[in-house]
C-alpha positions as semicolon CSV with decimal commas, in nm:
position;residue;x (nm);y (nm);z (nm)
1;M;0,650;1,632;-0,116
2;D;0,750;1,799;-0,436
3;Q;0,748;1,497;-0,664
4;V;0,470;1,475;-0,917
5;E;0,568;1,135;-1,053
6;V;0,786;0,839;-0,957
7;I;0,920;0,553;-1,163
8;L;0,855;0,209;-1,017
9;P;1,103;-0,082;-1,039
10;D;0,912;-0,233;-1,332
11;G;0,959;0,091;-1,527
12;S;0,598;0,205;-1,496
13;K;0,520;0,554;-1,371
14;L;0,302;0,646;-1,077
15;N;0,172;0,997;-1,030
16;L;-0,078;1,168;-0,803
17;S;-0,358;1,122;-1,056
18;D;-0,312;0,743;-1,024
19;L;-0,405;0,754;-0,657
20;P;-0,763;0,676;-0,557
21;D;-1,006;0,951;-0,471
22;R;-0,982;1,066;-0,109
23;R;-1,338;0,942;-0,051
24;V;-1,273;0,587;-0,171
25;K;-1,502;0,337;-0,002
26;R;-1,410;0,016;-0,180
27;W;-1,043;-0,073;-0,143
28;V;-0,960;-0,291;-0,440
29;V;-0,609;-0,429;-0,485
30;R;-0,514;-0,159;-0,736
31;H;-0,607;0,117;-0,489
32;K;-0,407;-0,041;-0,207
33;Q;-0,112;-0,107;-0,438
34;N;-0,104;0,250;-0,569
35;V;-0,120;0,401;-0,220
36;A;0,148;0,162;-0,091
37;N;0,376;0,235;-0,387
38;A;0,318;0,608;-0,347
39;V;0,445;0,576;0,012
40;L;0,729;0,334;-0,066
41;F;0,863;0,549;-0,349
42;Q;0,805;0,878;-0,165
43;L;0,537;1,027;-0,385
44;I;0,344;1,093;-0,062
45;S;0,444;1,045;0,299
46;F;0,316;0,768;0,525
47;E;0,141;1,030;0,737
48;D;-0,018;1,197;0,434
49;A;-0,152;0,862;0,312
50;C;-0,307;0,791;0,653
51;D;-0,463;1,138;0,669
52;R;-0,573;1,148;0,306
53;Y;-0,751;0,812;0,319
54;D;-0,845;0,802;0,688
55;L;-0,634;0,489;0,737
56;S;-0,491;0,378;1,066
57;E;-0,114;0,346;1,080
58;E;-0,160;-0,026;1,146
59;E;-0,372;-0,076;0,835
60;L;-0,131;0,098;0,598
61;L;0,164;-0,073;0,764
62;S;-0,006;-0,410;0,714
63;W;-0,042;-0,339;0,338
64;L;0,327;-0,250;0,316
65;K;0,428;-0,566;0,506
66;M;0,204;-0,790;0,297
67;I;0,357;-0,651;-0,023
68;K;0,708;-0,692;0,117
69;Y;0,663;-1,055;0,219
70;H;0,407;-1,185;-0,031
71;G;0,366;-0,938;-0,318
72;T;0,054;-0,754;-0,424
73;E;-0,145;-1,078;-0,454
74;A;-0,162;-1,076;-0,073
75;L;-0,366;-0,754;-0,080
76;K;-0,671;-0,939;-0,210
77;V;-0,923;-0,980;0,069
78;T;-1,005;-1,329;-0,056
79;R;-0,642;-1,432;-0,011
80;L;-0,586;-1,293;0,339
81;K;-0,644;-1,621;0,519
82;S;-0,375;-1,802;0,320
83;F;-0,120;-1,533;0,408
84;R;-0,229;-1,463;0,768
85;Q;-0,041;-1,739;0,952
86;P;0,296;-1,683;0,782
87;M;0,253;-1,309;0,839
88;V;0,187;-1,349;1,212
89;A;0,509;-1,547;1,245
90;K;0,710;-1,276;1,066
91;L;0,562;-0,978;1,249
92;G;0,780;-1,040;1,547
93;K;1,090;-1,021;1,328
94;L;1,033;-0,663;1,205
């Protein structure tokens, strides 16, 4: 992809330097959110994100779905249980 920067709906900018290091070990909400936004707004491709961060397609797809249905708050590991049941019900509708 040729883009160096994208503008997000809230007016903030996201560029490649905002993405976590390729060797990230601790996936905090900000890291997940930046990678998901980079994919959603075509800063990097879905495939590039999976390769770059050694993510399974299912894991990255789950982040994108959680953001779509519940917002970035759902990316917190401590909140997963409260979002899990509604998410399971919606997975069949995608």
